[in-house]
C-alpha positions as CSV (number, residue, x, y, z in Angstrom):
1,X,18.3,26.6,1.5
2,X,18.6,27.0,-2.0
3,X,17.6,24.5,-4.8
4,X,21.1,22.8,-5.4
5,X,21.3,22.0,-1.5
6,X,18.2,20.4,-1.7
7,X,19.3,17.7,-4.6
8,X,23.0,17.3,-2.8
9,X,21.0,16.5,-0.1
10,X,18.5,14.1,-1.5
11,X,21.3,12.5,-3.7
12,X,19.5,9.7,-5.7
13,X,16.4,10.2,-3.6
14,X,13.0,11.7,-4.9
15,X,10.9,11.8,-1.9
16,X,11.4,13.4,1.5
17,X,9.8,15.0,4.8
18,X,10.2,18.3,5.5
19,X,11.5,17.6,8.9
20,X,14.7,16.4,7.3
21,X,15.6,20.0,6.3
22,X,15.0,21.3,9.8
23,X,18.4,20.6,11.2
24,X,20.3,23.2,8.9
25,X,20.7,26.9,9.5
26,X,17.3,28.0,8.0
27,X,14.4,28.8,10.6
28,X,11.2,26.6,10.1
29,X,9.5,29.5,8.8
30,X,12.0,29.9,6.4
31,X,11.9,26.6,5.1
32,X,8.3,26.2,5.0
33,X,8.2,29.4,2.7
34,X,10.9,27.9,0.5
35,X,8.7,24.4,0.4
36,X,5.7,26.6,-0.7
37,X,7.8,28.6,-3.3
38,X,9.2,25.4,-4.8
39,X,6.1,23.7,-5.0
40,X,3.9,26.9,-6.3
41,X,6.6,27.1,-9.1
42,X,6.4,23.3,-10.0
43,X,9.8,22.1,-8.8
44,X,8.0,19.8,-6.0
45,X,4.9,17.8,-5.7
46,X,3.5,18.2,-2.0
47,X,1.6,14.5,-1.4
48,X,0.6,15.4,2.1
49,X,1.4,17.9,4.7
50,X,5.1,17.6,5.1
51,X,5.8,15.0,2.4
52,X,7.1,16.4,-0.9
53,X,8.6,14.6,-4.4
54,X,10.7,16.1,-6.8
55,X,8.9,17.3,-9.9
56,X,9.9,16.0,-13.4
57,X,12.5,17.1,-14.8
58,X,14.1,17.5,-11.5
59,X,13.6,14.0,-10.3
60,X,14.9,10.8,-12.4
61,X,12.0,9.2,-12.3
62,X,8.5,9.3,-10.1
63,X,8.6,7.2,-6.8
64,X,7.0,3.9,-6.8
65,X,3.1,4.6,-5.8
66,X,3.6,1.8,-2.9
67,X,6.6,3.4,-1.5
68,X,4.4,6.5,-1.4
69,X,1.5,5.0,0.2
70,X,3.8,3.7,2.9
71,X,5.1,7.1,3.6
72,X,1.9,9.0,3.5
73,X,0.3,7.1,6.4
74,X,2.1,5.5,9.3
75,X,1.7,2.9,10.4
76,X,0.4,1.2,7.4
77,X,0.7,-1.7,4.6
78,X,-0.3,-2.1,1.2
79,X,-3.3,-4.6,0.9
80,X,-6.6,-5.8,-0.5
81,X,-6.7,-5.6,-4.1
82,X,-3.5,-3.6,-4.6
83,X,-1.4,-6.3,-2.7
84,X,-2.9,-9.2,-4.3
85,X,-2.0,-7.2,-7.9
86,X,1.4,-6.8,-6.9
87,X,1.6,-10.5,-6.1
88,X,0.1,-11.3,-9.4
89,X,-2.8,-12.9,-7.3
90,X,-5.7,-11.4,-9.5
91,X,-5.3,-10.1,-13.0
92,X,-6.5,-6.6,-12.5
93,X,-4.2,-3.7,-11.5
94,X,-6.1,-1.2,-9.1
95,X,-6.2,2.6,-10.1
96,X,-6.2,3.7,-6.3
97,X,-3.7,2.0,-4.0
98,X,-5.3,0.6,-0.9
99,X,-3.5,-0.2,2.5
100,X,-4.7,-0.5,6.0
101,X,-3.6,1.1,9.0
102,X,-4.3,1.3,12.7
103,X,-4.7,4.9,12.3
104,X,-7.9,6.7,11.0
105,X,-8.7,5.9,7.8
106,X,-8.9,8.6,4.6
107,X,-8.4,9.0,1.1
108,X,-5.4,11.2,-0.5
109,X,-5.8,12.2,-4.1
110,X,-2.3,13.6,-5.4
111,X,-0.7,14.2,-8.9
112,X,1.2,10.9,-8.6
113,X,-1.9,8.9,-7.4
114,X,-4.5,8.1,-5.2
115,X,-4.0,6.3,-1.8
116,X,-6.8,4.9,0.5
117,X,-6.6,4.0,3.9
118,X,-8.9,1.1,5.5
119,X,-8.9,1.2,9.3
120,X,-7.6,-2.2,10.9
121,X,-7.4,-2.9,14.7
122,X,-4.0,-3.7,16.1
123,X,-4.9,-7.4,16.7
124,X,-5.1,-7.8,12.8
125,X,-2.1,-5.5,11.9
126,X,0.3,-8.0,10.8
127,X,0.8,-10.3,7.7
128,X,3.0,-8.4,6.0
129,X,6.7,-7.8,5.1
130,X,9.1,-5.3,3.5
131,X,9.8,-5.1,-0.1
132,X,11.9,-3.1,-2.5
133,X,9.6,-1.4,-5.1
134,X,12.3,1.0,-6.6
135,X,15.9,2.0,-6.5
136,X,16.3,2.7,-2.9
137,X,12.5,2.7,-2.4
138,X,11.1,0.4,0.2
139,X,7.5,-0.3,1.5
140,X,5.2,-2.8,3.4
141,X,3.1,-5.1,1.5
142,X,0.5,-7.7,2.8
143,X,1.4,-11.5,1.9
144,X,-1.1,-12.1,-0.5
145,X,-2.8,-14.7,1.9
146,X,-3.2,-11.7,4.3
147,X,-4.2,-9.0,1.6
148,X,-7.2,-11.6,1.0
149,X,-8.3,-12.3,4.4
150,X,-8.2,-7.8,5.0
151,X,-10.4,-8.0,2.0
152,X,-12.6,-10.6,3.2
153,X,-12.6,-9.1,6.8
154,X,-13.6,-5.4,5.4
155,X,-16.1,-6.7,3.0
156,X,-19.6,-6.4,4.6
157,X,-21.5,-9.6,4.8
158,X,-20.8,-13.3,4.4
159,X,-18.1,-14.3,1.4
160,X,-19.7,-16.7,-0.8
161,X,-18.6,-18.5,-4.2
162,X,-19.5,-15.9,-6.2
163,X,-17.4,-13.2,-4.5
164,X,-14.3,-15.1,-4.6
165,X,-14.7,-16.4,-8.4
166,X,-15.3,-13.0,-9.3
167,X,-11.9,-12.1,-7.9
168,X,-10.2,-14.6,-10.5
169,X,-7.4,-15.5,-8.1
170,X,-4.3,-17.4,-9.8
171,X,-4.0,-20.5,-7.4
172,X,-0.2,-20.8,-7.9
173,X,0.0,-17.2,-6.0
174,X,-2.1,-18.2,-2.9
175,X,-0.8,-20.7,-0.4
176,X,-3.9,-22.3,0.7
177,X,-2.2,-23.8,3.8
178,X,-1.2,-20.4,4.8
179,X,-4.6,-18.8,4.2
180,X,-6.0,-21.1,6.9
181,X,-3.3,-20.6,9.0
182,X,-3.5,-17.0,9.0
183,X,-7.5,-17.1,9.4
184,X,-6.8,-19.3,12.5
185,X,-4.5,-16.8,13.9
186,X,-7.1,-14.0,13.1
187,X,-9.5,-16.2,15.3
188,X,-12.6,-14.6,13.2
189,X,-15.1,-17.1,12.2
190,X,-15.8,-15.2,9.6
191,X,-12.5,-15.5,8.1
192,X,-12.1,-18.9,9.0
193,X,-15.1,-20.1,6.7
194,X,-13.8,-17.7,4.0
195,X,-10.5,-19.2,4.1
196,X,-11.5,-22.9,3.8
197,X,-14.1,-21.8,1.3
198,X,-11.3,-20.3,-0.8
199,X,-8.9,-23.0,-0.5
200,X,-11.8,-25.6,-1.7
201,X,-12.5,-23.4,-5.0
202,X,-8.9,-23.2,-5.8
203,X,-8.2,-26.9,-5.1
204,X,-11.6,-28.0,-7.1
205,X,-10.8,-25.7,-9.8
206,X,-7.5,-27.4,-10.4
207,X,-9.5,-30.5,-11.1
208,X,-11.9,-28.8,-13.5
209,X,-14.7,-28.9,-10.5
210,X,-17.0,-26.0,-9.6
211,X,-17.9,-25.1,-5.9
212,X,-21.5,-24.1,-5.7
């Protein structure tokens, strides 16, 4: 395969799996050698084994880090502080994109960003939706309430008022009723207690009061 052939195949895309090139006339070994040459020459960025992105100036723009997160490890969805930041539920941006997966946990450091994957059992792998994060790019992101519960679940020990306040949650970004419903569905006492405490804090902060 020639470089122009790859560019025509991708169209407006910037990220691709090597498997899409194996349907052509070139052998698998030749495809791998060509990908290695393009990566070494700076035309491609390898995100993980078999996953590549066009490098500037060949890419019109870098792919969204949220879209990359969903492609690096499947199944997964963006959650915890990364999803809370995406929804505007917390004021801080996150330098590392954190996702949950039913597969093995791990961390990937790439030229386009760092990605952390936390393990979540199948019974708690829900509460997310597909969103568009760029031109032709889609990814899976937790609802803010589920992202918060995932954070509570993966944080050792009890969740107290100080932990919740340190998140500086925007009360208009968190639906307290949905948060309690999600906690009930999760059927974990720790999450039920944490959801109730969060709802109380958000409600009383609106009134200018303080939960201790």
